[in-house]
ZAMARGU-4260 file (C-alpha; in steps of 0.2 Angstrom, whole numbers, plus 5000, padded with zeros to 4 digits):
<rodrens>
0) 5017/5042/4965 | 5006/5028/4971 | 5016/5014/4980 | 5014/4997/4973 | 5009/4988/4989
5) 5000/4972/4992 | 4981/4975/4995 | 4980/4978/5014 | 4973/4963/5024 | 4956/4971/5028
10) 4945/4968/5043 | 4930/4964/5033 | 4920/4949/5037 | 4906/4940/5029 | 4892/4937/5041
15) 4881/4922/5041 | 4867/4925/5029 | 4852/4933/5037 | 4839/4928/5041 | 4843/4912/5049
20) 4833/4897/5044 | 4815/4901/5046 | 4807/4893/5061 | 4791/4883/5059 | 4778/4881/5073
25) 4776/4863/5078 | 4759/4865/5084 | 4744/4877/5083 | 4750/4884/5067 | 4738/4896/5061
30) 4733/4901/5044 | 4743/4918/5044 | 4759/4910/5050 | 4759/4897/5036 | 4754/4910/5023
35) 4769/4920/5029 | 4781/4906/5027 | 4774/4902/5010 | 4776/4920/5004 | 4794/4921/5011
40) 4799/4905/5002 | 4793/4913/4986 | 4803/4928/4989 | 4789/4940/4993 | 4795/4947/5009
45) 4783/4961/5010 | 4768/4949/5009 | 4776/4938/5022 | 4778/4952/5034 | 4759/4957/5032
50) 4755/4938/5035 | 4766/4937/5051 | 4760/4954/5057 | 4742/4947/5057 | 4748/4931/5065
55) 4754/4940/5081 | 4738/4950/5081 | 4729/4933/5082 | 4741/4926/5095 | 4752/4940/5104
60) 4763/4926/5111 | 4767/4918/5095 | 4786/4917/5097 | 4790/4909/5080 | 4780/4923/5071
65) 4790/4937/5081 | 4806/4928/5077 | 4803/4927/5058 | 4795/4944/5058 | 4812/4951/5065
70) 4822/4942/5052 | 4811/4949/5038 | 4811/4967/5044 | 4830/4966/5045 | 4831/4959/5028
75) 4821/4974/5022 | 4833/4986/5032 | 4820/4990/5045 | 4831/4988/5060 | 4821/4997/5073
80) 4806/4986/5069 | 4817/4970/5068 | 4824/4974/5086 | 4806/4977/5093 | 4801/4960/5086
85) 4816/4951/5092 | 4815/4959/5109 | 4797/4952/5111 | 4805/4935/5108 | 4817/4938/5122
90) 4803/4944/5133 | 4793/4928/5130 | 4808/4915/5129 | 4823/4924/5137 | 4834/4909/5134
95) 4833/4908/5115 | 4851/4910/5110 | 4848/4912/5092 | 4838/4929/5094 | 4853/4936/5103
100) 4864/4931/5089 | 4853/4938/5076 | 4851/4955/5085 | 4870/4956/5087 | 4874/4953/5069
105) 4860/4965/5064 | 4868/4979/5075 | 4885/4975/5068 | 4880/4976/5050 | 4873/4993/5054
110) 4889/4999/5062 | 4880/5000/5079 | 4895/4992/5088 | 4890/4997/5106 | 4873/4989/5105
115) 4880/4974/5096 | 4893/4971/5111 | 4879/4973/5124 | 4868/4960/5115 | 4882/4948/5112
120) 4887/4949/5130 | 4869/4945/5136 | 4869/4930/5124 | 4885/4924/5132 | 4877/4925/5149
125) 4863/4914/5142 | 4874/4902/5134 | 4893/4904/5137 | 4897/4889/5127 | 4890/4895/5110
130) 4906/4897/5099 | 4897/4909/5087 | 4892/4922/5100 | 4910/4923/5105 | 4916/4923/5087
135) 4905/4938/5082 | 4909/4947/5098 | 4927/4946/5092 | 4922/4953/5075 | 4914/4968/5084
140) 4930/4971/5094 | 4940/4970/5078 | 4929/4984/5070 | 4931/4995/5086 | 4950/4992/5086
145) 4949/4983/5102 | 4962/4970/5096 | 4966/4962/5112 | 4948/4959/5116 | 4945/4952/5099
150) 4960/4940/5101 | 4953/4934/5117 | 4936/4930/5110 | 4943/4921/5094 | 4953/4911/5106
155) 4937/4907/5116 | 4929/4902/5100 | 4943/4890/5096 | 4942/4883/5114 | 4924/4879/5111
160) 4926/4874/5092 | 4944/4870/5088 | 4940/4867/5070 | 4932/4884/5067 | 4941/4890/5052
165) 4933/4907/5052 | 4940/4910/5070 | 4958/4905/5064 | 4957/4917/5050 | 4950/4932/5060
170) 4963/4928/5074 | 4976/4930/5060 | 4968/4947/5055 | 4969/4953/5073 | 4988/4947/5074
175) 4992/4956/5058 | 4984/4972/5064 | 4995/4971/5079 | 5010/4968/5067 | 5013/4951/5075
180) 5016/4943/5058 | 5023/4926/5063 | 5007/4923/5074 | 4996/4929/5060 | 5005/4917/5048
185) 5002/4902/5060 | 4983/4907/5062 | 4981/4908/5043 | 4990/4891/5041 | 4977/4883/5054
190) 4963/4891/5044 | 4969/4882/5028 | 4973/4866/5037 | 4954/4866/5043 | 4947/4872/5026
195) 4959/4869/5011 | 4949/4880/5000 | 4950/4895/5011 | 4955/4908/4998 | 4955/4923/5009
200) 4967/4914/5021 | 4979/4910/5006 | 4978/4928/5000 | 4983/4934/5017 | 4997/4921/5019
205) 5004/4928/5003 | 5003/4946/5009 | 5013/4942/5025 | 5026/4932/5015 | 5027/4947/5004
210) 5030/4959/5018 | 5043/4947/5025 | 5052/4948/5008 | 5048/4930/5004 | 5042/4933/4987
215) 5043/4916/4980 | 5033/4909/4994 | 5020/4923/4992 | 5019/4918/4974 | 5015/4900/4978
220) 5001/4906/4991 | 4993/4917/4978 | 4994/4904/4965 | 4985/4892/4977 | 4971/4905/4980
225) 4969/4907/4961 | 4969/4888/4958 | 4954/4887/4971 | 4946/4902/4964 | 4951/4907/4946
230) 4942/4923/4947 | 4949/4929/4963 | 4954/4946/4957 | 4964/4951/4973 | 4976/4937/4971
235) 4980/4941/4953 | 4983/4959/4959 | 4995/4954/4973 | 5003/4941/4962 | 5008/4955/4950
240) 5015/4965/4964 | 5026/4950/4969 | 5032/4947/4951 | 5036/4966/4949 | 5047/4965/4965
245) 5056/4951/4957 | 5059/4961/4941 | 5048/4949/4931 | 5040/4963/4920 | 5030/4952/4908
250) 5023/4941/4921 | 5017/4955/4932 | 5009/4964/4917 | 5000/4947/4912 | 4992/4945/4929
255) 4987/4963/4931 | 4979/4961/4914 | 4970/4946/4920 | 4964/4955/4935 | 4957/4969/4924
260) 4949/4956/4913 | 4939/4949/4928 | 4936/4967/4935 | 4939/4981/4923 | 4936/4993/4937
265) 4951/4988/4947 | 4960/5004/4946 | 4975/4999/4957 | 4980/4986/4944 | 4978/4998/4930
270) 4988/5011/4940 | 5002/4998/4943 | 5002/4995/4924 | 5005/5013/4921 | 5019/5014/4934
275) 5029/4999/4926 | 5026/5005/4909 | 5034/5022/4914 | 5048/5013/4922 | 5051/5004/4906
280) 5050/5020/4896 | 5034/5014/4887 | 5027/5031/4889 | 5012/5029/4877 | 5006/5014/4886
285) 5008/5022/4903 | 4998/5037/4897 | 4984/5026/4890 | 4982/5017/4907 | 4983/5033/4917
290) 4970/5041/4906 | 4958/5026/4908 | 4959/5029/4927 | 4955/5047/4925 | 4940/5044/4914
295) 4932/5036/4930 | 4941/5046/4943 | 4945/5063/4935 | 4953/5071/4951 | 4963/5056/4957
300) 4979/5066/4962 | 4991/5051/4962 | 4986/5047/4944 | 4986/5065/4938 | 5004/5067/4945
305) 5009/5050/4937 | 5002/5055/4920 | 5012/5071/4922 | 5028/5061/4925 | 5024/5050/4910
310) 5022/5066/4899 | 5038/5073/4907 | 5049/5058/4904 | 5041/5055/4887 | 5047/5072/4881
315) 5029/5080/4881 | 5035/5095/4891 | 5020/5107/4888 | 5007/5093/4892 | 5017/5089/4908
320) 5017/5107/4913 | 4998/5108/4910 | 4996/5092/4920 | 5005/5098/4935 | 4997/5115/4935
325) 4980/5105/4935 | 4986/5095/4951 | 4991/5112/4960 | 4973/5118/4955 | 4966/5104/4965
330) 4979/5103/4979 | 4989/5119/4980 | 5002/5111/4991 | 5006/5096/4981 | 5024/5093/4983
335) 5027/5082/4968 | 5018/5094/4957 | 5029/5108/4963 | 5045/5099/4961 | 5041/5092/4943
340) 5034/5108/4937 | 5050/5117/4943 | 5061/5104/4935 | 5052/5106/4918 | 5055/5125/4919
345) 5073/5122/4922 | 5073/5111/4906 | 5065/5125/4896 | 5078/5137/4903 | 5065/5147/4913
350) 5075/5148/4929 | 5066/5162/4937 | 5050/5152/4936 | 5058/5137/4943 | 5066/5147/4957
355) 5049/5155/4961 | 5041/5137/4962 | 5054/5130/4973 | 5053/5144/4985 | 5034/5142/4986
360) 5037/5124/4990 | 5049/5129/5004 | 5035/5139/5011 | 5022/5125/5009 | 5034/5112/5016
365) 5049/5119/5024 | 5057/5102/5028 | 5057/5097/5010 | 5074/5092/5005 | 5069/5088/4987
370) 5063/5106/4985 | 5079/5113/4993 | 5090/5102/4982 | 5080/5107/4966 | 5081/5126/4971
375) 5100/5123/4971 | 5099/5116/4953 | 5089/5131/4947 | 5102/5143/4954 | 5116/5133/4947
380) 5109/5133/4929 | 5104/5151/4931 | 5123/5154/4934 | 5120/5160/4952 | 5133/5148/4959
385) 5134/5156/4977 | 5115/5153/4979 | 5117/5135/4973 | 5131/5132/4985 | 5120/5139/4999
390) 5105/5128/4995 | 5116/5112/4993 | 5126/5116/5009 | 5109/5116/5019 | 5104/5100/5011
395) 5121/5092/5015 | 5120/5098/5033 | 5103/5089/5035 | 5107/5073/5025 | 5125/5071/5019
400) 5120/5056/5008 | 5105/5065/4999 | 5107/5061/4981 | 5124/5068/4974 | 5124/5084/4984
405) 5143/5083/4988 | 5147/5080/4970 | 5136/5095/4965 | 5145/5105/4978 | 5162/5099/4972
410) 5158/5104/4954 | 5151/5121/4960 | 5166/5125/4970 | 5177/5120/4955 | 5167/5132/4944
415) 5171/5146/4956 | 5190/5141/4956 | 5189/5135/4974 | 5199/5119/4971 | 5203/5116/4990
420) 5184/5116/4994 | 5180/5106/4978 | 5193/5092/4983 | 5185/5092/5001 | 5168/5090/4994
425) 5173/5076/4982 | 5181/5067/4996 | 5165/5068/5006 | 5156/5061/4991 | 5167/5046/4991
430) 5166/5044/5009 | 5147/5044/5008 | 5148/5031/4994 | 5159/5020/5004 | 5146/5020/5019
435) 5132/5015/5007 | 5143/5002/4997 | 5156/4992/5007 | 5163/4986/4990 | 5172/5003/4989
440) 5183/4997/5003 | 5198/5008/4998 | 5187/5023/5003 | 5178/5018/5019 | 5183/5008/5028
445) 5201/5006/5021 | 5205/4988/5017 | 5219/4979/5026 | 5235/4979/5016 | 5237/4962/5007
450) 5254/4955/5002 | 5259/4962/4985 | 5247/4977/4986 | 5252/4994/4983 | 5242/5008/4991
455) 5238/5025/4983 | 5236/5040/4993 | 5218/5046/4990 | 5222/5064/4992 | 5234/5063/4978
460) 5222/5054/4967 | 5207/5065/4971 | 5212/5082/4964 | 5214/5075/4947 | 5196/5067/4948
465) 5189/5082/4956 | 5196/5095/4944 | 5188/5084/4930 | 5197/5075/4916 | 5191/5072/4899
470) 5184/5055/4895 | 5200/5051/4885 | 5211/5057/4900 | 5201/5047/4912 | 5202/5031/4902
475) 5221/5033/4900 | 5223/5035/4919 | 5212/5020/4922 | 5223/5010/4911 | 5239/5015/4920
480) 5231/5011/4937 | 5225/4995/4930 | 5242/4990/4924 | 5249/4992/4941 | 5245/4980/4956
485) 5235/4993/4965 | 5219/4987/4973 | 5207/5001/4968 | 5195/4993/4957 | 5182/5006/4962
490) 5193/5019/4953 | 5192/5011/4936 | 5173/5014/4936 | 5174/5031/4944 | 5187/5038/4931
495) 5178/5031/4916 | 5161/5038/4921 | 5161/5056/4917 | 5143/5058/4923 | 5150/5056/4941
500) 5162/5071/4937 | 5152/5083/4926 | 5136/5089/4934 | 5129/5096/4918 | 5128/5080/4908
505) 5120/5071/4923 | 5106/5084/4925 | 5103/5085/4907 | 5098/5066/4907 | 5086/5068/4921
</rodrens>
C-alpha cells in the first residue's frame, strides 16, 4: 500500500527565462540585425535566426548578433549551434559575464552538468562578485548531489546579495537533503521574509513541520501557500495529508478533492482518497478511486494491490483473488499479493492453496515474518497444530512482539492439551503487552504496592484466562475482581474481551 507521505521537497529549480533580454547594437546597426530583432519581437524565431546569420556574414565581429543568435538557437533546442555562437562572443569579448551565464544555464537545462560547472567557474574567474553565477553553480551542484559544494555557493550568493530569496530557498533544499531540518527551516523562513509570496518556500516549511510532527503549524504554512496561490495543487495535497494525520477525515477528503479539481491527473491525491475510504470501510468509493487511477496507469502495482484489498475487505472475494493474481502476473514476487491471496484462500477454506502460496512467499522472501506468521494461520485452520506452532515459534524467536504470536501459541498449546506451555505463552503475551503499554503496570514493570492495595499473584490468575472462559464467566470474574480493592484495571478489560482469548473469533474478523 502506498504510504501517504508529504510530496518530497524536490530539487527542481526554475531557471531565468532564456534568452536574456535581447541586446541592441548602439552603433553601426545593419539592416539584417534590426530585421532579426523585429522578427524575434513578433515571435518568428526562425526568421530572426536567418536575419542574424546574414548579419554575422556581413560583419564577422558583430558581438550582439552572435549573442542573440546563441539565445535564439538555444530557444529552438539547437544547443550545439548556440554554444558555437556564444563561444564566438567570448572569443571577441572574453569579459562578457552574461554569455558565461547563458551558456551555463543552457548546459544545466540539458543535464550537461560537467560542462555547466566548467563554464560557470570560468565566469566566476571573470567576475567573482556576480551572485547569479554562484547561485546557478550551486544549482548544478545540487543536481549532481554535491550538497556541501552547493551550500557553499548559495552562501557565496547570499554574501554578495543578502536578499536573494532564491538562494535562501535553494539553501533550504540543500539542508533538507542532508536532513538538517532545523537549518532548512531557518533558510526557508529567510526566503519568505525576503519574499512574502514565495509559495514554494511556504510549501517546504509545511513539509518540514509535518516531518517533525508539528501538524497544526504545517497546516498553517500550507494554508498560507494556498492564500497566496489558490491553485497551488501541491499545497492542497499536503494539507490533506496533515488533516489525515490528525484524523480529520472530512477535511482531508475536501482538500484532496480540491487538488483533483485543479489537476484531475494528480493520481497521488486520488490514491489517498482510496486509502482513507478503505480505512473508513467505504469500499465502493475506494474501488471507484482506484479504478480511475488504473484507467490511466493500468499497471500501477500499488494501486492494483490496494484495489485488491478494497475488494477483499468489502467481501468481494473472487474479485480480490483475481486482482492479486493479476499483480503476481506483473510482479511474480509481490509480497503483499502473496499474503492477501493466501489469506483469501484461508477464508474460503482452501488451506492447501494458502499453504502453497505462503511457502512460495518464503522462497521469494525468506525473511518475511508476515509470510511465516500467515503460514502458521493456514496450518492452524487446516488442523495441523504442530506445524502452526512450529511456524509461530520461529516468528516469536525473531520478533517476540510480532502481532499476537504468543497468544496464538497459547491457544494452540491449549488445543493440544499442553496447558503448562499454554500458560507460559500467555504470560509472555502479557509481558510483551506490558513492554508496549506501560499502563499495564501490574504486568511489567510491577507497580509499587500502595497503601490499601491487595496484590494478586499473576500465575494464579493466568491459568483461568489462558484456558479460556466463556464471556459470561469472564464478566463474572471481572465483577468479583472489581469489587475488591485489587489494582488490576487491565484485567477487567482483558477478561471481558474474548477476542484476546479465542483465536478463531479474532481471525474470522480479519
